[in-house]
C-alpha positions in Angstrom: -12.5 41.6 -16.0 -11.5 38.3 -14.5 -14.2 37.1 -12.0 -11.6 35.0 -10.2 -10.0 36.6 -7.2 -6.3 35.9 -7.2 -4.7 34.8 -3.9 -2.0 37.4 -2.8 -0.5 35.3 0.0 2.8 33.4 -0.4 2.7 29.7 -1.4 4.0 28.4 2.0 1.3 30.3 3.8 -1.4 28.9 1.5 0.1 25.4 1.9 -0.1 25.7 5.7 -3.7 27.1 5.4 -4.6 24.1 3.2 -3.1 21.7 5.7 -4.9 23.3 8.6 -8.2 23.2 6.8 -7.8 19.5 5.8 -6.9 18.7 9.4 -10.0 20.4 10.8 -12.3 18.9 8.2 -10.9 15.3 8.0 -8.3 14.5 10.7 -10.3 15.6 13.7 -13.4 13.6 12.8 -11.1 10.6 12.1 -9.5 11.1 15.4 -12.8 11.3 17.2 -14.2 8.1 15.5 -11.0 6.1 16.3 -11.2 7.4 19.9 -14.7 5.9 20.3 -13.9 2.7 18.3 -10.2 2.1 18.9 -7.7 -0.3 17.6 -5.2 -2.1 19.9 -1.7 -3.4 19.6 -1.0 -6.5 21.7 2.7 -7.2 22.3 3.7 -10.4 24.0 7.4 -10.8 25.2 8.9 -14.0 26.3 11.1 -13.2 29.3 12.0 -16.9 29.9 10.5 -20.3 29.3 7.9 -19.9 32.1 7.1 -16.2 31.8 5.4 -14.1 29.1 4.6 -10.4 29.7 1.8 -8.7 27.8 1.6 -5.0 26.8 -1.5 -3.6 25.2 -1.5 -0.2 23.5 -4.7 1.6 22.7 -4.3 3.5 19.4 -5.9 6.5 17.7 -5.8 6.8 13.9 -4.7 3.2 13.8 -1.1 3.8 15.0 -0.9 6.6 17.5 -0.7 5.0 21.0 -2.6 6.9 23.7 -2.6 4.5 26.6 -0.5 1.5 27.6 -1.5 -1.4 29.9 0.9 -4.1 31.1 0.5 -7.5 32.7 3.6 -9.4 34.0 3.7 -13.1 33.9 0.6 -13.8 31.7 -1.0 -17.0 32.9 -4.6 -17.1 31.6 -6.6 -15.9 28.6 -10.4 -15.7 28.5 -12.6 -14.6 25.7 -16.3 -13.9 25.4 -18.7 -12.5 22.9 -20.9 -9.8 24.3 -24.4 -9.7 22.7 -25.2 -6.3 21.4 -28.9 -6.7 22.1 -31.8 -4.8 20.6 -31.8 -1.0 20.0 -34.9 0.7 21.4 -37.3 -0.2 24.2 -39.8 -3.0 24.5 -41.9 -3.4 21.4 -40.3 -0.5 19.7 -37.0 -2.1 18.8 -35.5 -0.4 15.8 -32.7 -2.9 15.1 -30.0 -4.9 16.7 -26.7 -3.6 18.0 -23.5 -5.3 16.9 -21.9 -7.9 19.1 -18.5 -7.2 20.8 -15.7 -9.5 21.4 -13.7 -9.3 24.7 -10.3 -10.8 25.3 -9.1 -10.8 28.9 -5.4 -11.2 29.6 -4.8 -12.2 33.2 -1.5 -12.2 35.1 -0.4 -14.0 38.3 -1.0 -11.1 40.7 -4.7 -10.4 39.7 -3.6 -8.1 37.0 -5.8 -8.1 33.9 -6.3 -6.2 30.6 -9.5 -6.1 28.7 -9.1 -5.9 24.9 -12.1 -5.4 22.7 -11.8 -7.3 19.5 -14.2 -7.7 16.6 -16.1 -11.0 17.2 -15.0 -12.1 13.7 -11.4 -12.1 14.8 -11.7 -13.1 18.5 -11.1 -16.8 18.1 -8.1 -16.5 15.8 -6.5 -13.9 18.1 -7.1 -16.0 21.2 -5.6 -19.1 19.5 -2.6 -17.2 18.4 -2.0 -15.7 21.9 -2.5 -19.1 23.5 -0.1 -20.8 21.1 2.5 -18.2 21.8 2.2 -18.7 25.6 2.2 -22.5 25.6 4.1 -23.8 22.5 5.9 -21.2 20.6 9.6 -20.5 21.2 9.6 -17.1 19.5 10.8 -14.2 21.8 8.2 -11.7 20.6 4.7 -11.5 19.2 2.9 -8.3 18.0 -0.8 -8.3 17.0 -2.9 -5.4 15.7 -6.6 -5.8 16.5 -9.6 -3.6 16.1 -12.9 -3.5 18.0 -15.1 -2.9 15.0 -14.0 -3.1 11.4 -16.8 -1.0 9.9 -16.6 1.9 12.4 -13.0 1.5 13.5 -11.3 1.1 10.2 -13.5 1.5 7.1 -15.2 4.7 8.1 -12.2 6.7 9.5 -10.0 5.2 6.8 -12.3 6.5 4.1 -12.5 9.9 5.8 -8.7 10.2 6.1 -8.1 9.0 2.5 -10.6 11.6 1.2 -8.9 14.3 3.4 -5.5 13.3 2.0 -6.8 13.5 -1.6 -8.3 17.0 -0.8 -5.0 18.1 0.6 -2.9 16.8 -2.3 -5.3 18.4 -4.8 -5.0 21.7 -2.9 -1.2 21.4 -2.9 -1.2 20.7 -6.6 -3.4 23.8 -7.2 -1.2 26.0 -5.1 2.1 24.8 -6.6 1.0 25.0 -10.2 -1.0 28.2 -9.7 -4.0 26.7 -11.5 -7.1 26.3 -9.4 -9.3 23.2 -9.7 -12.8 23.5 -11.1 -15.7 21.9 -9.3 -15.9 19.1 -11.8 -12.3 18.2 -11.1 -10.6 19.5 -14.2 -8.0 22.2 -14.0 -9.1 25.6 -15.1 -6.7 27.2 -17.5 -6.3 30.9 -17.5 -7.3 32.6 -20.8 -5.1 35.5 -21.6 -6.9 38.5 -23.0 -5.3 39.6 -26.2 -6.3 43.2 -25.9 
């Protein structure tokens, strides 16, 4: 008797089940992480020689915009690095929190947008935006920035890539009809010659 239980559902149903399972296990944690540590898309548009408008999109999963902020007639850019400080209280500090970079885009009518950027990239982004406003003749500039590389890109990216690999291996097993063993090799069915 074969100890393996054969799946009796249709292949499309099993594919949908695999997709749903991978989304719950991998996509939702990646979504939550990128919600707490987002990436941003900064779009600068030159309306005329004297006016540049800025639009900032807050992204989930690196590319899905969830909120949009706009400043018309961008006139001033400020940046600062916010010290993360110590974790813990008083003499019981357990470590140091990471610093944050803040880019502030200000418009003529007291409009402003705060964009959190990794301190490592803050100066380069500020210089590029400033150059676009003052000297560049290009009509459009788009920048993708992240607030924290480790927790905003590497961690969710690894989770999502692992989820994609799990989904693709499930699809392969469903399509070929050969389940995967726990050590990664494909189990081949042995026909009884009885």
